[in-house]
C-alpha positions as a Markdown table, in Angstrom:
| # | Residue | x | y | z |
|---|---|---|---|---|
| 1 | Met | 153.0 | 59.0 | 95.7 |
| 2 | Gly | 152.2 | 62.7 | 96.4 |
| 3 | Ser | 151.5 | 63.4 | 92.8 |
| 4 | Glu | 149.0 | 60.5 | 92.6 |
| 5 | Glu | 147.2 | 61.9 | 95.6 |
| 6 | Asp | 147.2 | 65.4 | 94.0 |
| 7 | Ala | 145.8 | 63.9 | 90.8 |
| 8 | Leu | 143.2 | 62.0 | 92.7 |
| 9 | Arg | 142.1 | 65.2 | 94.7 |
| 10 | Lys | 142.0 | 67.1 | 91.4 |
| 11 | Ala | 139.9 | 64.5 | 89.8 |
| 12 | Gln | 137.5 | 64.5 | 92.8 |
| 13 | Leu | 137.2 | 68.3 | 92.7 |
| 14 | Val | 136.5 | 68.2 | 89.0 |
| 15 | Glu | 133.8 | 65.5 | 89.5 |
| 16 | Glu | 132.3 | 67.4 | 92.4 |
| 17 | Arg | 132.1 | 70.7 | 90.5 |
| 18 | Ala | 130.7 | 68.9 | 87.4 |
| 19 | Arg | 128.0 | 67.2 | 89.5 |
| 20 | Asn | 127.1 | 70.5 | 91.1 |
| 21 | Ile | 126.7 | 72.1 | 87.7 |
| 22 | Ser | 124.8 | 69.1 | 86.4 |
| 23 | His | 122.3 | 69.3 | 89.2 |
| 24 | Asn | 121.4 | 72.9 | 88.1 |
| 25 | Val | 121.0 | 72.1 | 84.4 |
| 26 | Arg | 117.7 | 70.8 | 83.1 |
| 27 | Cys | 117.6 | 67.8 | 80.7 |
| 28 | Thr | 116.5 | 69.1 | 77.3 |
| 29 | Glu | 114.8 | 65.8 | 76.5 |
| 30 | Cys | 113.2 | 65.0 | 79.9 |
| 31 | Gly | 112.4 | 68.5 | 81.0 |
| 32 | Ser | 111.6 | 67.5 | 84.6 |
| 33 | Gln | 115.0 | 66.1 | 85.6 |
| 34 | Ser | 118.4 | 67.5 | 85.9 |
| 35 | Ile | 121.0 | 66.1 | 83.6 |
| 36 | Glu | 122.7 | 64.5 | 86.6 |
| 37 | Glu | 119.5 | 62.4 | 87.3 |
| 38 | Ser | 118.5 | 61.8 | 83.7 |
| 39 | Gly | 119.7 | 58.8 | 81.7 |
| 40 | Ala | 118.9 | 60.3 | 78.3 |
| 41 | Asp | 121.6 | 60.4 | 75.6 |
| 42 | Val | 121.5 | 64.2 | 75.6 |
| 43 | Ala | 122.1 | 64.3 | 79.3 |
| 44 | Ile | 125.0 | 62.0 | 79.1 |
| 45 | Leu | 126.6 | 64.2 | 76.4 |
| 46 | Leu | 126.0 | 67.3 | 78.4 |
| 47 | Arg | 127.6 | 65.8 | 81.5 |
| 48 | Lys | 130.6 | 64.9 | 79.4 |
| 49 | Leu | 130.7 | 68.4 | 78.0 |
| 50 | Ile | 130.5 | 69.9 | 81.5 |
| 51 | Arg | 133.3 | 67.7 | 82.8 |
| 52 | Asp | 135.5 | 68.6 | 79.8 |
| 53 | Glu | 134.8 | 72.3 | 80.4 |
| 54 | Val | 135.7 | 72.0 | 84.1 |
| 55 | Arg | 138.9 | 70.2 | 83.3 |
| 56 | Ser | 139.8 | 72.9 | 80.9 |
| 57 | Gly | 139.7 | 75.4 | 83.7 |
| 58 | Lys | 136.5 | 77.3 | 82.9 |
| 59 | Ser | 134.5 | 78.9 | 85.7 |
| 60 | Asp | 131.0 | 77.7 | 86.6 |
| 61 | Lys | 129.6 | 81.0 | 85.3 |
| 62 | Asp | 131.3 | 80.5 | 81.9 |
| 63 | Ile | 129.9 | 77.0 | 81.7 |
| 64 | Tyr | 126.4 | 78.1 | 82.5 |
| 65 | Asn | 126.7 | 80.9 | 79.9 |
| 66 | Lys | 127.8 | 78.5 | 77.3 |
| 67 | Leu | 124.9 | 76.1 | 78.0 |
| 68 | Gln | 122.5 | 79.0 | 77.9 |
| 69 | Glu | 123.8 | 80.2 | 74.6 |
| 70 | Glu | 123.6 | 76.8 | 73.0 |
| 71 | Phe | 120.3 | 75.5 | 74.5 |
| 72 | Gly | 118.4 | 78.6 | 75.6 |
| 73 | Glu | 117.6 | 80.0 | 79.0 |
| 74 | Ser | 115.2 | 77.2 | 79.8 |
| 75 | Val | 118.0 | 74.8 | 80.2 |
| 76 | Leu | 118.9 | 76.4 | 83.6 |
| 77 | Tyr | 116.8 | 75.8 | 86.7 |
| 78 | Thr | 117.5 | 79.4 | 87.9 |
| 79 | Pro | 116.7 | 81.8 | 85.1 |
| 80 | Lys | 118.3 | 85.2 | 85.2 |
| 81 | Phe | 116.5 | 88.3 | 86.4 |
| 82 | Asp | 115.9 | 90.8 | 83.6 |
| 83 | Met | 113.0 | 92.9 | 82.2 |
| 84 | Gln | 111.3 | 89.9 | 80.6 |
| 85 | Thr | 111.2 | 88.0 | 83.9 |
| 86 | Ala | 110.7 | 90.9 | 86.3 |
| 87 | Ala | 107.0 | 90.6 | 86.4 |
| 88 | Leu | 107.2 | 86.9 | 87.1 |
| 89 | Trp | 109.8 | 87.4 | 89.9 |
| 90 | Leu | 108.2 | 90.4 | 91.5 |
| 91 | Ser | 104.5 | 89.4 | 91.2 |
| 92 | Pro | 104.5 | 87.5 | 94.5 |
| 93 | Val | 106.1 | 90.4 | 96.3 |
| 94 | Ile | 103.7 | 92.9 | 94.8 |
| 95 | Phe | 100.7 | 90.7 | 95.6 |
| 96 | Gly | 101.8 | 90.2 | 99.2 |
| 97 | Ala | 102.6 | 93.9 | 99.7 |
| 98 | Ser | 99.1 | 94.9 | 98.4 |
| 99 | Ile | 97.4 | 92.4 | 100.7 |
| 100 | Val | 99.4 | 93.7 | 103.7 |
| 101 | Gly | 98.6 | 97.3 | 102.6 |
| 102 | Ile | 94.8 | 96.6 | 102.4 |
| 103 | Trp | 94.9 | 94.8 | 105.7 |
| 104 | Ala | 96.8 | 97.7 | 107.4 |
| 105 | Tyr | 94.4 | 100.3 | 105.8 |
| 106 | Lys | 91.3 | 98.5 | 107.1 |
| 107 | Arg | 92.9 | 98.0 | 110.5 |
| 108 | His | 93.8 | 101.6 | 110.7 |
| 109 | Arg | 90.4 | 102.7 | 109.6 |
| 110 | Gln | 88.7 | 100.4 | 112.0 |
| 111 | Lys | 90.7 | 101.8 | 114.9 |
| 112 | Thr | 90.2 | 105.4 | 114.0 |
| 113 | Asn | 86.5 | 105.4 | 113.2 |
| 114 | Val | 85.2 | 108.3 | 115.3 |
| 115 | His | 81.7 | 107.0 | 115.4 |
| 116 | Ile | 82.8 | 103.7 | 117.0 |
| 117 | Met | 85.0 | 105.6 | 119.4 |
| 118 | Ala | 82.2 | 107.9 | 120.5 |
| 119 | Leu | 79.7 | 105.0 | 120.9 |
| 120 | Asp | 82.3 | 103.3 | 123.1 |
| 121 | Leu | 82.5 | 106.4 | 125.2 |
| 122 | Ile | 78.8 | 106.6 | 126.0 |
| 123 | Arg | 78.4 | 103.0 | 126.8 |
| 124 | Gly | 78.0 | 102.6 | 130.5 |
| 125 | Val | 77.2 | 106.3 | 131.0 |
| 126 | Pro | 73.8 | 106.7 | 132.7 |
| 127 | Leu | 71.5 | 108.5 | 130.2 |
| 128 | Thr | 67.8 | 108.9 | 129.9 |
| 129 | Pro | 66.1 | 107.1 | 127.0 |
| 130 | Thr | 65.7 | 110.4 | 125.1 |
| 131 | Glu | 69.4 | 111.3 | 125.6 |
| 132 | Arg | 70.5 | 107.8 | 124.6 |
| 133 | Glu | 68.3 | 108.0 | 121.4 |
| 134 | Thr | 69.7 | 111.5 | 120.6 |
| 135 | Met | 73.3 | 110.4 | 121.1 |
| 136 | Leu | 72.8 | 107.3 | 119.0 |
| 137 | Asp | 71.2 | 109.4 | 116.2 |
| 138 | Leu | 74.2 | 111.7 | 116.3 |
| 139 | Leu | 76.9 | 109.1 | 116.6 |
| 140 | Thr | 75.6 | 106.3 | 114.3 |
| 141 | Pro | 77.5 | 106.5 | 111.1 |
| 142 | Pro | 75.6 | 107.3 | 107.9 |
| 143 | Pro | 74.8 | 104.3 | 105.7 |
| 144 | Pro | 77.6 | 103.7 | 103.1 |
| 145 | Glu | 76.9 | 105.3 | 99.8 |
| 146 | Arg | 76.1 | 103.1 | 96.9 |
| 147 | Ala | 79.2 | 102.3 | 95.0 |
| 148 | Thr | 79.2 | 103.7 | 91.5 |
| 149 | Pro | 81.9 | 103.2 | 88.8 |
| 150 | Phe | 83.6 | 106.5 | 89.7 |
| 151 | Ser | 82.8 | 106.7 | 93.5 |
| 152 | Trp | 86.4 | 105.8 | 94.3 |
| 153 | Trp | 87.6 | 108.7 | 92.2 |
| 154 | Arg | 85.4 | 111.2 | 94.1 |
| 155 | Lys | 86.6 | 109.8 | 97.4 |
| 156 | Trp | 90.2 | 110.0 | 96.3 |
| 157 | Arg | 89.8 | 113.6 | 95.2 |
| 158 | Gly | 88.1 | 114.5 | 98.4 |
| 159 | Gly | 84.8 | 115.4 | 96.8 |
């Protein structure tokens, strides 16, 4: 009786592993379903192949590698990270970091603008109209220069 229970447990483990692997493999005929969900002939054959590989003692990684060699990388739902896919994998991170960088730069620049800080200081200070006009002339920032194709280069060089 113990050997029957062991055989049943082993069969359940094989089935569980095979189903887990099958959920991560795309049906080559359907494309939008895993081979576990698909009823296509190819999916049925692939599920049988996976169960046979699991029964023979191969690791999940070996099975995934074999499927990838036979059907290409697109058969797996999780493609590997390499130089070809690096731009695809890293583009959201680079885009997000650049947005955060722009936001932080603008925020920093907004907080450290000397003209705004000086204008805030003279608010509420009793000044004559002539003094106020002189202070505003001195403290009002100059109008932004018109952007030219290479104006960013001059700013970056400090010129």
